[in-house]
C-alpha positions in Angstrom: -3.9 6.4 29.8 -4.3 8.9 26.9 -6.4 8.5 23.8 -4.7 6.9 21.0 -2.8 4.6 23.2 -3.3 1.3 25.0 -2.3 -0.4 28.1 -0.3 -3.5 27.9 1.3 -5.6 30.7 4.8 -6.8 30.2 7.4 -8.6 32.2 10.6 -6.5 32.7 13.6 -8.7 32.3 15.9 -5.8 33.3 17.1 -2.3 32.5 20.1 -1.7 30.4 22.7 0.9 30.9 20.9 3.6 28.7 17.7 3.1 30.8 15.8 1.2 28.2 14.7 -2.2 28.7 13.7 -5.4 26.8 10.6 -7.4 27.8 9.8 -11.1 27.7 7.3 -10.3 24.8 10.1 -9.1 22.6 9.5 -5.4 22.6 12.6 -3.6 23.2 13.9 -0.2 23.7 11.0 1.3 25.9 12.3 4.2 27.9 12.4 3.8 31.7 10.4 7.1 32.1 7.5 5.6 30.2 6.9 2.8 32.6 3.9 3.1 35.0 3.3 1.8 38.5 4.4 -1.8 39.3 2.0 -4.6 39.3 4.1 -7.1 40.9 7.8 -8.0 41.4 8.6 -7.7 37.6 5.4 -6.7 36.0 4.6 -3.3 34.7 2.0 -1.4 32.9 2.9 0.3 29.7 1.0 3.1 27.9 2.0 2.5 24.3 0.8 4.4 21.2 -1.6 2.4 18.9 0.1 1.8 15.6 -3.2 1.5 13.5 -3.3 5.4 12.6 0.1 5.4 11.1 -1.6 2.8 8.5 -4.3 5.3 7.5 -1.6 7.9 6.4 -0.4 8.2 2.8 2.8 6.7 2.2 4.1 10.1 1.2 6.9 11.2 -1.2 9.5 8.6 -0.6 12.5 6.6 -2.2 12.4 4.3 -5.2 10.8 6.9 -7.4 8.2 7.6 -4.9 7.2 4.0 -4.5 7.1 2.4 -1.0 7.7 -1.3 -1.2 5.8 -4.0 0.9 6.0 -7.8 0.9 2.5 -9.5 1.1 2.1 -13.1 2.4 -0.5 -15.7 2.5 0.1 -17.8 5.6 -1.5 -21.0 5.6 -1.4 -23.3 8.9 -3.3 -26.6 9.4 -5.4 -28.0 12.3 -7.3 -31.2 12.6 -9.8 -32.9 14.9 -11.2 -36.3 14.9 -13.6 -35.7 12.1 -12.3 -32.5 10.2 -9.1 -31.2 8.7 -9.0 -27.5 8.8 -7.0 -24.6 7.3 -6.4 -21.4 9.1 -5.5 -18.7 6.6 -4.1 -15.3 7.6 -2.7 -12.6 5.2 0.3 -10.5 6.5 2.0 -7.3 5.2 5.6 -6.2 5.9 7.7 -3.2 5.0 10.2 -4.7 2.3 13.8 -4.6 3.5 12.6 -3.9 7.2 12.2 -6.2 10.1 10.5 -9.4 9.6 7.3 -8.2 11.8 4.1 -7.7 10.1 2.5 -4.4 10.1 -0.9 -5.5 9.0 -2.6 -8.9 9.1 -6.1 -10.0 8.0 -8.3 -13.0 8.5 -11.7 -13.7 7.1 -14.9 -14.0 8.9 -18.1 -14.5 6.9 -18.1 -12.1 4.0 -15.6 -9.8 5.7 -11.9 -9.5 6.4 -10.9 -8.3 9.8 -7.7 -6.2 9.4 -5.4 -5.8 12.5 -2.3 -4.0 13.4 -1.4 -6.6 15.8 -0.5 -9.8 14.1 -0.9 -12.9 15.9 -3.5 -11.5 18.1 -7.4 -12.2 18.3 -8.6 -10.1 15.2 -12.0 -9.9 16.7 -10.7 -8.1 19.6 -8.0 -6.0 17.8 -9.2 -5.2 14.3 -8.9 -1.6 13.2 -10.7 -2.0 9.8 -12.9 -4.3 7.9 -13.0 -5.3 4.3 -16.6 -6.6 3.3 -17.5 -8.0 0.0 -21.1 -8.4 -1.8 -22.4 -11.9 -2.7 -20.8 -11.9 -6.1 -17.4 -10.8 -4.9 -17.5 -7.8 -7.2 -17.9 -4.8 -4.7 -15.5 -4.5 -1.6 -16.2 -1.8 1.2 -13.3 -0.7 3.3 -14.1 0.8 6.5 -12.3 1.9 9.6 -13.7 0.7 12.8 -14.4 4.2 14.1 -14.8 7.6 12.7 -12.0 10.1 13.1 -14.6 13.0 13.0 -17.1 11.5 15.4 -14.6 9.8 17.6 -11.2 11.3 17.4 -8.3 9.4 18.8 -10.1 6.1 19.1 -8.2 2.8 18.9 -9.3 -0.9 18.7 -9.4 -1.0 22.6 -11.7 2.0 23.4 -13.7 2.4 20.2 -17.6 3.0 20.7 -18.5 4.2 17.1 -21.7 2.1 16.0 -21.0 0.0 12.8 -23.6 2.2 10.9 -21.5 5.3 11.5 -18.0 4.1 10.7 -15.6 6.0 8.4 -15.1 4.7 4.9 -11.6 4.4 3.6 -12.4 3.1 0.1 -14.6 1.1 -2.2 -13.2 -1.5 -4.6 -15.3 -2.4 -7.7 -14.6 -5.2 -10.3 -16.1 -4.8 -13.5 -18.2 -7.8 -14.7 -16.2 -10.1 -16.8 -18.4 -13.2 -17.6 -16.3 -16.4 -17.4 -13.2 -14.4 -17.2 -12.5 -14.0 -20.9 -10.8 -10.5 -20.3 -8.1 -9.5 -17.7 -9.6 -8.4 -14.5 -10.6 -4.7 -14.3 -10.9 -3.2 -10.6 -11.5 0.4 -9.6 -10.7 2.0 -6.2 -12.8 4.9 -5.1 -11.1 6.7 -2.3 -12.0 9.9 -0.2 -9.7 12.8 -0.8 -6.7 13.6 1.3 -6.7 16.5 3.8 -5.0 19.8 3.4 -1.6 18.5 4.5 -2.0 15.6 1.9 -1.4 13.2 5.0 -4.7 11.7 6.1 -7.9 10.8 4.3 -10.7 13.3 4.7 -13.3 11.6 7.4 -15.9 10.1 5.1 -19.1 8.7 7.0 -22.9 8.9 7.0 -23.1 11.2 9.9 -21.1 13.9 7.8 -23.9 13.4 5.2 -21.5 11.4 2.8 -23.0 9.0 0.3 -21.5 5.4 0.6 -18.4 5.4 -1.7 -19.6 2.5 -3.7 -22.9 3.9 -4.4 -21.4 7.2 -5.4 -19.0 5.6 -7.8 -21.4 3.3 -9.4 -23.9 6.0 -10.0 -21.2 8.4 -11.4 -20.9 10.8 -8.7 -17.2 11.0 -8.7 -16.7 14.9 -7.7 -15.5 14.4 -4.3 -13.6 11.2 -5.0 -10.1 10.3 -5.9 -10.3 7.2 -8.3 -7.6 4.7 -9.3 -8.4 2.0 -12.0 -6.5 -0.9 -13.4 -3.8 -0.4 -16.0 -4.9 -3.0 -18.5 -2.4 -5.4 -19.9 -1.8 -5.4 -23.9 -2.6 -8.4 -26.1 0.3 -10.0 -27.5 -0.5 -11.8 -30.6 2.9 -13.7 -30.8 2.5 -15.2 -27.3 -1.2 -15.0 -27.5 -1.7 -13.7 -24.0 -2.1 -10.4 -22.1 1.1 -8.8 -21.0 1.9 -6.0 -18.6 5.4 -4.4 -17.6 5.9 -4.9 -14.0 9.1 -4.1 -11.8 11.6 -6.9 -11.3 10.0 -7.5 -7.8 7.3 -9.2 -9.6 8.7 -12.7 -10.9 5.7 -14.9 -11.7 2.6 -14.6 -13.7 -0.9 -14.8 -11.8 -4.3 -13.9 -12.4 -4.1 -11.9 -9.3 -1.3 -9.5 -10.6 -2.5 -5.9 -11.2 -1.5 -2.3 -11.5 -3.6 0.8 -10.5 -3.3 4.2 -12.0 -4.9 7.5 -11.3 -7.7 8.0 -13.8 -6.3 11.7 -14.6 -2.5 10.2 -14.9 -2.8 7.0 -16.7 0.8 6.6 -17.4 2.0 6.6 -13.8 1.6 3.4 -11.9 0.2 4.2 -8.3 0.0 0.7 -7.1 1.4 -2.7 -8.3 0.6 -6.2 -6.8 2.3 -9.2 -8.3 3.5 -12.6 -7.2 7.2 -13.2 -6.3 7.1 -16.8 -5.3 4.6 -19.2 -3.8 2.2 -17.6 -1.5 4.4 -14.3 -1.5 3.7 -11.1 -3.3 5.4 -7.6 -4.1 3.1 -4.7 -3.0 4.4 -1.3 -4.2 2.4 1.9 -3.4 2.7 5.5 -4.1 1.2 8.7 -2.6 -1.6 9.4 -2.0 -2.5 5.9 -1.3 -2.3 4.5 2.1 -0.8 1.2 3.4 -4.2 0.0 4.4 -5.8 0.7 1.2 -3.2 -1.1 -0.8 -3.6 -4.1 1.6 -7.2 -4.0 0.9 -6.8 -3.9 -2.8 -4.6 -6.9 -2.6 -7.0 -9.0 -0.4 -9.8 -8.2 -2.7 -7.8 -10.1 -5.5 -8.0 -13.3 -3.6 -11.8 -13.1 -3.2 -13.1 -11.4 -6.4 -15.7 -13.8 -7.7 -14.1 -16.0 -10.5 -17.3 -16.3 -12.3 -17.9 -12.5 -12.5 -14.3 -11.0 -12.7 
């Protein structure tokens, strides 16, 4: 099995006329030439590319005035025992207008979100990135599970990079806002893009890089790409702060926000806003990546209410 791929076992239900097949797991269209040795009468080992890396790419110059549209959902399921009633919360990201299959999901463990490209699986086994916050919920650190420079081609299934050497993908910092008297203000500090404007430059301690949140807070912005909140304007007639969102955002929420590049304050690079109960629109522009946008949205659910 090659690097950047994973071995999965599927039960073959039969080959179609064009030499592709559907499997009982629901994954369709795998070419017959990609099937390995049989493990039983109807069981085959598949060498499949890991989807995690695609989510670290910039969304690129695309349709809708350069904005890529995603749907973000908070999924709540309940379970109970003889003594306790428990809620299991998962956050999912889908491409708007695409299939109903989530491309990213996250579950919280302790003070971190485990982010996986395999929704419905055990996040502790399949996570490709983590989003961890400080005690006050004002600083969030987004890290890949590996470092592309130290361990190129790694996946959640073969990674060996120790936690202290993982690549940073972004730092999200909320401005202190005692008792919430002003709209939330957040800033995303990101590594720069590579020469091809596709992947983030590997940014890890082994390469001598300072932690992103530390660099940003101490004013060392030179190597960083920085995005910050586009603050809503105060409307004296309605006596509330108002911002101009796209038609995909239909409901007011304290979690609604927009990000702009600090050097292009008039162009919205990311917007996140409520569309209906537990559902949100998430729209992103190059050079942001889907996983950075997902992390910003996740942070809005955990930002400390007393401080932000």
